[in-house]
matplotlib code that plots the C-alpha trace (Angstrom):
import matplotlib.pyplot as plt

x = [154.5, 154.2, 155.1, 156.2, 158.0, 159.2, 157.7, 161.1, 164.0, 161.8, 163.1, 161.1, 161.2, 159.3, 158.2, 157.3, 154.9, 152.5, 154.4, 157.9, 156.8, 154.9, 157.9, 159.9, 158.1, 157.2, 154.0, 154.9, 156.9, 153.1, 151.0, 153.0, 152.9, 156.0, 155.5, 152.8, 152.0, 150.7, 149.8, 151.5, 148.8, 149.5, 146.5, 147.4, 146.5, 146.5, 147.3, 144.6, 146.0, 144.3, 146.7, 147.4, 151.0, 151.4, 153.5, 154.1, 157.0, 159.6, 159.2, 156.6, 155.9, 154.3, 151.1, 150.3, 148.2, 147.7, 147.3, 144.0, 142.4, 143.1, 140.2, 139.0, 142.0, 143.7, 147.3, 148.1, 147.7, 151.6, 152.1, 151.9, 153.6, 156.6, 157.4, 158.6, 160.9, 164.3, 165.6, 164.8, 165.9, 164.2, 166.5, 165.8, 163.8, 161.5, 165.0, 163.8, 160.5, 160.5, 161.4, 157.9, 155.7, 156.3, 155.9, 152.2, 151.6, 151.8, 149.0, 151.5]
y = [120.3, 119.8, 122.0, 119.8, 121.0, 118.8, 120.1, 117.9, 120.8, 123.6, 123.1, 122.9, 121.2, 121.6, 117.8, 118.1, 115.6, 113.6, 111.2, 112.3, 113.5, 110.7, 108.6, 110.8, 111.2, 107.8, 107.2, 106.8, 110.2, 111.9, 109.9, 111.1, 114.7, 114.4, 116.3, 119.0, 119.6, 122.3, 122.7, 124.2, 126.6, 127.4, 125.0, 122.8, 119.0, 116.7, 112.7, 109.9, 106.9, 104.0, 101.3, 101.8, 102.3, 99.1, 98.6, 95.6, 94.1, 94.5, 96.8, 99.3, 99.2, 102.8, 102.4, 103.9, 107.6, 109.8, 113.6, 115.7, 118.7, 119.7, 119.8, 123.5, 124.8, 121.7, 123.9, 127.1, 128.2, 128.2, 131.8, 131.6, 128.7, 130.4, 132.3, 129.7, 128.1, 127.8, 126.6, 125.6, 122.7, 123.7, 124.8, 128.6, 130.8, 128.6, 128.4, 131.6, 133.4, 135.9, 133.5, 131.2, 134.5, 135.4, 132.0, 131.4, 135.4, 134.0, 131.2, 128.5]
z = [76.1, 79.6, 82.0, 85.3, 88.9, 91.1, 95.1, 96.3, 95.2, 93.1, 89.7, 86.7, 83.5, 80.3, 78.8, 74.7, 75.2, 77.9, 77.5, 78.0, 81.0, 82.2, 81.4, 83.1, 86.5, 88.1, 89.5, 93.1, 93.1, 91.1, 93.8, 97.0, 95.1, 93.9, 90.6, 89.9, 86.1, 83.7, 80.4, 77.2, 78.4, 82.1, 82.8, 85.9, 84.6, 87.7, 87.5, 86.9, 87.9, 85.2, 87.0, 90.7, 91.9, 94.0, 97.3, 98.9, 101.7, 99.3, 97.2, 94.9, 91.5, 89.8, 88.5, 84.7, 84.8, 82.4, 82.7, 82.5, 83.6, 87.2, 89.6, 90.7, 93.1, 92.9, 92.1, 90.8, 87.5, 85.9, 86.0, 90.0, 90.8, 88.6, 91.8, 93.9, 91.0, 92.5, 89.6, 85.4, 83.6, 80.1, 76.7, 76.2, 76.4, 78.5, 80.7, 82.5, 84.4, 81.5, 78.9, 80.0, 80.2, 77.1, 75.9, 77.7, 76.7, 73.1, 73.6, 74.0]

ax = plt.figure().add_subplot(projection="3d")
ax.plot(x, y, z, "-o")
ax.set_aspect("equal")
plt.show()
């Protein structure tokens, strides 16, 4: 499971897998810090691009990335980041701060 917060509207989404998170969160937005990611234990993840995003005069193309353990101080643990979430786009019980905290307390 991957937790992702859109930095634009501060909404949290929950994806069943890394593949689904990456398919939804476009590389251009990710590179522009439009998304922050966490694993199923709330540990920060960061994108690692294997194919860079491309920008040209007439358009842009999304690159290819994977999610890896974030470098120290990249961004906060999910428990801290939840304080900034404005909306939850996830099925119950992961559609609230309490639901996610309970999930993390059980070890993911």
